[in-house]
Structure formats: C-alpha cells, structure tokens
N, C-alpha and C positions, 0 to 999 in steps of 0.2 A: 271411384267405386265401379262405374260402368266398365272401365277398362279391366279392372280386376275380375269382374264377373264374366267378361268375355274370354278371359284367358283359358279357363277350364274347357269351355266349349271348343275353342280353337285347338287345344291339345287333344281333345277327343276326336275331332275331325281329322287331325293329322294321323292319329293312331288308326282310325277306321280306314283312311286312305292307304296307309301302309299295309293293313290286313288285306284289303281288296287287291292291292298291287301284288302282294305275295301269293295270293290265291290264283291270280291270273297267270303268274309265272309257273306255279305248280301245275295248273291245269294244262298249260302248253307242254310241260314236260310229260304229262300223262298221255299225250297224243303221240303215238310212236310211229305212225305212218300217215302220210298226207296231213301232217300236223298243222302247217300254215293254213291250208284251205279249211280244215275243220275249225280252227280257231277263228278265222275271219267269218266263217259261217255263223258261229255262235255270236260274234259281235254284230253281225247283220240282224240276227233275231232280236238282239237287245236294242238296236238303234233304228230299226225299220219304222217308218211312219204308219201308224195304225196297226191293226191286227195282221198277222201273217196269214195270207190267203193261199199261197202255193210255195213249194220249195224252190222252183226255178225263179220266182219273183225276187227271192233274196239275193240273187246274183246281180241285180240292178242296184242294190244298196251301195252307197259310196264306201262303206266299210269292207265290202267284199270286192277285192281288186282282181280276182280271178274270173274266168269265164264260167258259163253254166255247165260246160262239159267237165271241168275240174270239180265243180260242186257235186255233181252226180257221182263222179268217180270216187270222191272222198267219202261220201255217205255209203257207197256200195262196197268199197274195198279199203277204206281206211282202217286204222287200228287204234284202239283205246285201252290203256291199262286201267281196267275198272277197279282192280284191287287197290292200286295207288290212289285213284280218285276217291274211293270210299274212305281211305285213311285220311286224306286231306279234308274231306267233309267232316269227319269226326273230330279233327283237331281244331276246328273253328270255334269261336265263342257260340254257345248255345243258350237259348232262353230257359228259364227255370220258373217253377210255380212260386206262389207266395211263401210256401214253407221251405223253399230251397231245393226241392227235389226235381229231378228230371221227369217230364211227362212225355211219353211217346205214344203216337197213334199209328195204327196199322190199318190199311184199307186197300181194296182192290178197285182199280179203275180200268175199264176196257177201252182198247183201241179197236173200234168196230171196222171190220173189213168184209161186209156181206157179199161184195161183188169182186172178190179176189180169189177165184178158184185155183190159181197157180201159186198162191202163197201157202207155205207149209206151216204146220203147228198151230192152226187156228182151232179155237174152242168155241162152244156155244156160251155166249156171255149173257147173263141175266140183266135185262134192261127194263126199267120201270117206264110205263107209258104215262101220258098226261091224264088220261081218264082213269076211273077206278077199275081195278081188276084188269088192267091192260098191260100187264107185264109180258115181255117177249124174250125169246132166246135168239140172239143174233150172232152169227160167226164173227170172231175177232180175236185179238190178242189181249188177254187180261194181264195186267201188271199189278204186282203187290208193292205198295209204297210204305215206307216207315219214315215218320217225320217227328221232330220235336215240337211240342206245342208251347205257345206263349200264354201267360195269364191274361185274363180280360178278353173283351170282345175285339177281335182283330182278324184280318185276312192274311196274316203272315204265318208261315210255318217254316221250319228248317228241315228240308228234305235230306235224309241221310242214306237212303237205299231204295233201289228199285229192282225187282226181279220179275221176269216174265214167266207165267205159269204155262208149262207145256202139256201136251196130251198125256204124257206118262207120269205127271207129277200128282202127288197127294197134297192138296191145298194146306192141310193142317201141318204136315211134315215140312213143307217148304216154308211156311210161316214160322214154325219153331226154329228151323235152321237159320232163317233170316234174322229173327230176333236175337238168337244166340250170338250170331256174328256181330250184329250191331252193338249189343251190350259189351261184348269183348273188346271191340274197338273203342268204345267210349271209356271203358276202364283203362285201356292202354294209353289213351290220350289224357287221362287225369280228370275226366269229368265225374268219375265215381271212385271213391276210395273206401277202405274199410272204416266203418263207423258212420258213413253217410246214410241217409234214409234210402230205402229201396226205390228203384226206378219204377214208376207207375206206367203200365201199358194199358191203353184203353182201346176198345174195338166195338164195332156195332154188331148187330145180329148177323148171323151167317157164319160165325166162327165157333168152333168147338172150344169154348173158353176153359171148360173144366179139363179137357185133355191137354190143352196148352199149359195149364197150370201144373199138371202132373209131369209133363215132359221137361218143363223149365224150372222144376222145383229146386235145382241146384244153383240157380242164378239169383242175384239180388234184385228180383223183380216181383211186383205184385200186379196181377191182372184184373181188369175190370171190363166186363162185357155185358151187352144187352142180351137177354134171352127171351124166347117166345112166351106169350102170355098163356099158353096152354100146357106149359111144362108142369111136371109133378116132381117135387124134391122130397127128401126124407130127412127127418131129424135123427140125432144119434140114438143108439139103442138105450132104452131106459135101464136103470139098475135091475139086476135079476133078483127076484124075490126068493127068500129062503124056502127050500123045499120044492121048488119048481122043477119038474122033470122035462125031458125032451131036449131037442136041439135048440140052443140059444138063438134068438133072432139076430140077424146081421144089420137090419135097418129098423129105425124107429117109426113113429107115426108119419103119415103122409102130409105134405103141404102142397095142395093143388092151387096153382096160381089163379085159376078162374073159379075157385070155390071158396068164398070167404068163410064158410063154416069150418074149414080146416085150418084157419089161421089162428094161432094163439096170440096173446098179447105181445107186441113187439118189445125188443130189448131197448130200443131207442126210438124216439119220435121227435123230430125237429121241424120247426116252422120258420121259413126264411122268406122275407119280403124282397122280391126282385122287381126291377124296372121293366123287364121285357116279358116275363111270364106271370106276373102277379104273385100270389102266395104259392110258395113251393113247400110241400109237405113230404118229408122223407121218413119212412118207417123201415126198420131193419130188424132182421132175425138172425141170430148167430148160429153157426155150425150146421148148415144145411148142405146136403150132398145129393147128387143124382144117383139113381139106381142104375148101375152099368150092367150091360149084357155083352156076351161074346158075339157081337155083331158089328158090322160096319168097321169103324176104326179100331175096335178092341178085339177083332176076330183072331188076330195073331198074338194076343197077350197070353203068356203062359202063367199058370198059377191062378191064385185067387185075384179077383178084380179089386182094385184099391177103393178106399173110401176117400173121396176128394172133398173135403169140407171147406166151406167158405161162408161168407155173409151175404144174405139176400136183402136187397134194397128195393123198396117200392116207392117210386117218385111220382107225385101227382102235382100238377100245376093248374092254375086257374084257366089259362088260355095260352094258345100258341098263335103265331102270325097266320091269320086266315082260318083259324079253328077255335071256336068258342067253347067247345066241349071236347077237350083232348082226352085221349085214353092214357091210363097210367103206364109208366115205363118200369120194367122189371130189370134189375141189374144184379149180376152175381160177382162178388168181390172175393178174390182168393185169400184175403187175410181174414183171420178169425180173432174174436175178442177185441175188436177195435172200439174206440170211443165214439161219442156222438160227433165230436169235432172232426174226426177222421172220416166219418160217414158223409158229412157235409162237404168236405174237401174232395171226396171221391166222386160224388155225383156232379159237382161243379166242374171237375176235370173231365168227366164224360161229356158234358155239354160243350167243352172246348174242342172235342173231337170233330165237330162239324166245321171247324176252321179248315180242316183238310179238304173239304168240299170246295172251298174258295180257291185253294191251290189247284185242284183238278180243273175247275172252270177257267182259271188263268192259263193253265197249260193248253187247254183245248181251244178256247175262244180267242185268246190274245197271242200266245206264243206259237200257236199252230201245231200242236203236238200231233194231232190226228189228220192233218191236212195232206201230207205227202202220200202219194200212191206207191209206197215202197213194197217190193215183192218179197224179199227175203226177211225172215225174222231177225237175223243177225244185224242187218242194216237198221231194222226198227229198234233194236236194242241200242245201237250206236246213236241214233237220232234222239232216243229218249234220254240218254245220259248227257248229250249236249244240252238239252233243255234243262236238266237238273243243274248242270253247271251254270247255265244262264240265270236260272232262278236264284241260285246261291249268290251270284254277283249282284243281283237286284237287292237281296237281303243285306249284303254287306255295304251297299251304297245308300242305305236309307237315310243316314245322317248327312250325306253329301249332296243329296238332290234338292232342287228347288221346285216349288209347286208351280208347274206350268199348266195351270188349269184353263179350261175352256170358259168363254164368257158366261155360259149358262150354268156352270158348276159352282158349287159353294166353296169358299176358301177352306182349306184344311191346315191345321197346325203342322209343323215339321214332324212331330212324333206320330201323327195320324195319317201320313201319306200311304196310299195303297200301293201295291206292286205296280199297277198299271200307270199310276202317276209318276212313280220313280223311273219307270221305263221311258217316259217322255223326255226326261232330262238326262238319260244315261249317255247320250251322244256327247253332251258337254263334259260329263265326268270322264268318259273315255279319252277325251283329248288331253287330260292331265295325267293319264296312266301310261306307264311304259308299254311299248308294243313289242312283244318278243318275236314276232314273225318277221321273215325276210321279205324283201321286195319281190314281186312276181317277175318271172322271166318272160321276155317277149316270145310269143308263139302264135300259131295260126290253127284254126279248127281243122280236124281231120275230114277226110272226104265223105265219111258216113257210108250208108248202104247205097250201092249203085241204083239209080232210078230204074224201076221196073222189075227189080229182083224180088224174090219171095223169101220169106223166112222158112228155111228148111229144117230148122231145129226148134220146133215149138216147145214151150215150157210145159213140163208135166203138171197135171192136175192132182190136187191133194184132197183127201177126205177131211171132213170136219168132225171133231169130237175126240173123246178119249180112245186111246189105243191099247191100254193095258187092261186085261181082264184076269180075274182070279182063276187059278187052275181048278179049284173045287168050289162047289156051292157051299152055302152056310150049313146045310144039313150034312153034306158029305164031309165037311171040315170037322164038324162035331163028332161024327161017327169015327173019323180017323183018329181024332185026339182022344 
C-alpha cells in the first residue's frame, strides 16, 4: 500500500520537473542577445548563498561561469523577447480560487533611485514611512505587477506581467492596457473559456476602480478595489412620480461612507469567524455608483458621463495584527445583484491581495531586485524580467525542493515551503535540469580606461517627474467644448 501511495507523488514530481525543464529551455530561447550570460545570471540569483547584496557579487557564484565584465555587458546591452516570455508565463499552470475562478492582483512597487540624477524616466514614488503621517515622495522607477493569487494564507503568487510606468504614462490607462493584455493571453492559453466564471481582479486603494470597470467592461473580468472612507456614492434614481414636472434627476440619494445616517439597511449581512482577524462582518449595498464630473481622467470623455454601478461592501473585523481597534474597509465590487456567498468570496479574495506584498519583499530583500545601481531604465526592465523568470522557476520547483532549514527554524511540511526555503535547495534541483547554455570561451579582461585619464563625456542629468501637461486648463477645456 505504501508503494502504491508513493506512485502518484512520484508521477507528480516527474511532471513538475518536466514543466520546470521546459520553462528553462523556453526562457533561454527568449534571450536573444547575450543569452548564455543572462541565463547563468538568473541561475546565480537562484543559487547564491543568502540574499543578493550586489550585482557584481553574482559573478562569483559557481553557476555564473563568465566574468563580471560579461555580466555588466549582458545587463546593459542584452536583449530579451518580453512578448514571448509573457506568453510562456501565461501558459504555465496557474492557481485558482476555491470556486475555480482565476484571481488576479495588480499593484505598483517602486524601485527607488533617489541618488541617480543621470538615470532617465524617474518619477516621484509614494513611500510610506514607519511613523504615522510620514509618507514621502522619493524618485524612482515604479513598476506595475500583475499576479495570480492562490487560495488560503501563503507567500506564493504567480507573477504574469511587469510594466514600468514612465513620465508620460497615465497610470489608469497603463493598468487597463496591462490587464487587457494579460486576460487575452490567459484566454489564448486556455485558462479561461466561454462559460467559465469571470476573472476576479483585486486592487488596493490608489486605483480608479470605477474607471477601470468602465474601460474593461468588454472583458470577462470583475473588479474589486478598496476606496477611501470619505467617498460619497449615489443610489439609482428612484421611480418618477406621476405628475412630476421638471428635469428628471440622474442620481439617487447619497451614500456618504463617513456618515452612517445616510446608510439604509444593507442587502446582505454576513458574519464569519476567522482565526486571524476574529469576527468579520460584511455588509453590502447593491447598485451604487460615483457621481462623475468632466475632470481628471474624464475630462476628454465626450457625451454624457456613464453611470457605473456596482456593489459596495463594508468589512469590519475585530482586530488586526498590532491593532486592536481597526477601522472598517470599504470595497467597491463591479458586479451587481450578487449573492451573500459571492460577497464573502469577494472580500476574502481581497485579503489574499496582500500575498503580493510578500512577493515584493522577496524580490527586494532576497533576490536583490533594487540592489544594482543600474543607470538606464531599459537595463532596469531587463533585470526585472530576469527576476520574474527566477521567481517563476522557484514556483515550479516547489514540489521538488527539500526543506534545508536552519537549526533555529521550525520544520515546514513540503506543501508549506516558502520561496526563500525553496531557493536554498534550488542548487540541488538545478543539477538535475538540462543546461541549455554553452561553455564559456577563454578570454582576458580588457585594458579599461588608462590610468590618469578623465571622463570627457559625462552622462546627462534628467529631471524627475511627469513630462506631459495638458494643452488647456479644465476651465478652458469646458469653454472650448
């Protein structure tokens, strides 16, 4: 009986090893220039002892058989077919929620470069301080990530896309295009077919979730995002009474999130007992919409502004880690007329969005995403995608890794290994994988700059911030229209 039970596990390990091996070969094919150096650099990130502290330090890893000069040349001048790599990521097995639907999370993480005046395309990135009301704006490169979330508490996500936001980009427009491209690739890979439940996209505060719902209305997606607690929404217009004269109203009564007197009885109220947050109470109101104006992102909208209706959810928990009196969380769901079960599934999926924060911390603290002092934004994009490919290999190697824990760490079952623990054993996994790179050729380092010479071509300095401004002010735009 023991032999029979071990056969399925062995078969799954063989299948996972084949998937990892196929992805490594496809990843090497996506590298179109300096491919061998870039591939070995990715392996060095995966097999290095401890966190990555510097880019040049990776050239000392046994997996990187080239010199440090080839490493810098590959990062600066290599080429990567990002479109093909994106399709390869979409074709891999992806996690699904308990109800079988795909749950995607979108969020922005900054690569801070405050001391890099010669680096182009830097923006002011919003960074939270440790103390209260200590938020700062620091120059850097913000990247928008899209990842598939797993059910339950975990530190694993499946990163599907990464886009750097430039000085001339509209964050909402870039996010909409990014989500549209990701959903199209998932449908082409067979992860979504006609008749399947809509893909759920969750996002934190800072996104214009109602505008995204309007722009992506033609896609099989449902959007769930947190909104500020001082927002004011509107109910649908009540039926018009007979004999009433005058222009019919376009909006119904107000729903002020910070004024309980404006709240009617909710459509659904559910109470859920959780192990981490205590009692979670979710109340929902159907068909609420914001009152839009011809300003900001709607300034160029022609015709009447739309009514974007959705479901408003108020989530209140007993306690949070480190906070015994937490404030309620307000969520706006693009679906209307949903059941109480769907409301519970929605806010629980939103809580899984915070798993993406673990991925960002792994990228920065362990894989060394923001460690290199890279000058050009193109090289930063190349390095970012190398780490996305490295993180994907860790995810595919979850069932193949053994727990090489430290003596002071608690044992973890194989299905609960964190990405950092899987990385400890990736060197052993790599030894069983095919290596598509060729052996390095013998060479010697170049002479470099002659001693005593000066750099007569200093790098230009670049300003920080947005570069696109509107031709007309809001008042002039209204007068012209």
